[in-house]
N, C-alpha and C positions, 0 to 999 in steps of 0.2 A: 774330417781327418780322424784317424785312430791314433791311439797311444803308440809311441815308438817301440820297435822290437830290435833296433840296431842303432849304431851311432849315427848322428846327424851333423852335417856341416852347416852350423848355424851362423849366418852372417852377423857381424857386430860393427859398431862404430865407436870411436873414442869419444869420451865426454869432453866438454869444454867449448867447442865451437860447432854450431849447427846452423842450417839455413832454413828459413820458414817463408811460406808464401804470404806476401803482404796483401792486405785487404784493398779492394779496388778503390780508386780515388783517394788514396791515403799517402801522406808523406811521412817517412821515418827518418829522423835525424841521427847522424852518427853520435854515439855517446849517450843516447836516450835510453831510459828504461822502456822495455817493450813487453807486451803481453800477447797471449793467444786469446781471442774473443770466443764467445759462445759458439761461433760457427767454424772455429779452427783457423782463423786468419790472424796474421801478425798485425798489431796495432800499437800506437803509442800507449804506454801504460797510463791508466787513469783509475780513479776511485769508482769503478763501474762494476756492479754485481756480475759475477760469472767470469770475469777475467782471471787469467793465470799468468803471473809474471814468469818469463822464461830467461831473462838476462838483460844484457845491454847491447844495443845495436853497434856493430863493428863497421858500418858504412851507412851512407845516406841513400835512401831509395825513394823515388817518386813514382808511385804506382798510378797509372791512368785508369780510366774506366774499362779499358780493354786489354791492357798489358798484363803480364803474369810474371813479375819480377820476384825473385827471392831476396831475402836480406840475411846476411851473416849475423849471428847472435852469439855473444860470449857469456859464459856463466862459470860458476865454480871459482870465482875470484873475489877479491876485496875491491870495492869501488867507492869513490868519494862522491856523495850527493849533497845537494842543498837539503836543509831540514826546516821543519816548521812544527807547530804544536808546542808541547811542553818538554821537548827533548833536553836532557841534561846529562851530567856524568853518570847518573844512575841508570841511564838508558843502555849503557854498555852491557852486552850480554842478553839484551831483550830484543824481541821481534819489532820490526818497523814495517810500516805499510805505505802503500802508494798514495801520495797526494796528487802529483802529476808526473809527467815523464822525466822530470829531473829532481823531484822533491819527495822526501819521505817524511812520515809523521809517526808519532808513537801511538796514535789512535785515530781511526777514521770510521765513517759510517758503514762501509762495506768490508773493511778489514782485508783488503787485497794485499797479501803478504809479499814483501820484497825479500827479506832475509833477516840476518841478525846484525845489530849494531856492534862493531868491534872496536871502534875508537871514537871518542867524543872530541871534536875539534872546537866547536862553539855551538851556541844555540841555533845557528843557521847553517851548520855544516858537520857532517859525520861520515865515517867510513862504515861500509856495510858489506858483509859477506853475502853474496847472491848465489845460492845454490842452483837456481833454475827450477826445473820441474820438481825437484825434491821438495821445494817449498810448498807445493800444493797438497802434499800428503796430509798435512794437518788440517788445512782449510777444508779439503774435500771430505774429510772424516769428521768435521765439526769440532776438532780439538782447538783450532784457533792459534796454534803455536807449533813451531818445529821443536821436537823433543829428541833427546839423544837416542831413544829407542827406535826412532825412524831411520837413523843413519847407521851404517855398518860399524863405524868406529866411535860413534857418539859425537858430542859437541864439546869443543874446548872452551873452558871458562878461564878468565884471567881477572885477578883482583889485586890491587895495591892496598895493603892494610898497615895501620900504625902498630908498632910493637907494643907488647904489654909485659908486665911482670908475671911470668908463668906461675909463681908461687901463690900470688893472691888473686890473679885473674887469668886462668889458663885457657879460657874459651874466646875464640875470635869469630866475629860474625862475618861469614863469607856467603853473601846472598847468591843462591842458585845451586850450591852444592848440597849433597845429601848422602846419607849412608847408601852404599852400593855404587857410588861414584869412585873414580880412581884419582888419587892425589898424585899428580905427575911431577910437580916441582914446587918447592918452597925456597925462595932465595932470601937470604938475610942481607939487607942493605944497611951499611954502617957509615955514618950515622944519619938520622933524618935531617939534621941541620945542614950537613955537608957530606953527601954520600960519596964515599971513596972506595968501598969494597963491596963485592957481592959474593956470598958464600952459600953453598948448597946445604940446607938444613932440613931437607925433606924427611929424613929419618927421625927428626924430633917431633914430627906432627902426625896426626891422624884425623880423619873425618869422624867427628864424634856425634853428629846428629844433623838434622835438617838445617841448612844455612850456617853450619859452624864447623870449625876445626879446633884442635886443642894441642897445647904443649905446656909442659911445666918449666921450660927454660925461660929465663929472663931476657926479653928482647925490648924492654922499655927504652925509649929515646931513639929507637931505630925504626925501620920499616921492613915489611915483608912483601915479596912478590909471590903470589899464590897462583898456581896453574893446576887445573883439574880437568878431568874428562868426564862429562856428564853422560851417563848411560841411561 
């Protein structure tokens, strides 16, 4: 084909739910993590080199050796999965990888990316944002991580930090943010011992360097809810 010289009616599909052809002699369970294998077929996600996680199965499909069933797959949402490895509160905001079709890990031998941990429930359970095929951009390019520059609007980061006396200690460690990112919201939670109010104090803060924000206001004895957009 040659380059366009007139408008083109290009077909499109909404993101979120897609159907994929299941590999022969394979069972997909509803609610399982699913991947596309090296041959382009849908399989239960596993720590297998060459797989690309595309989302979570929305139905059970039992594919025989001769059938050709499709399976609906959901992506672009937050899902709760079992967890293993050394996952802890510090995993929030970090990438997690396939251990099996219901379990994620903070590190695996083949680093098959699932998405970003968005909430730590316990050492055996976490919430994960699963973007689907977007997650493969980093792995395919050898970067090993989803970064804000790969997404149109960046990646949202959230951190709960203890307040400090801005006069003597104006810098807060906010792992994951850096200059060039956008500080979306800083909420002042009063007090840490018995939180009763939330006030917007975003204008008091700025991103002052890698992994840090700063303010000269005294927020000691309180907590801060920090939200930023990683570009």
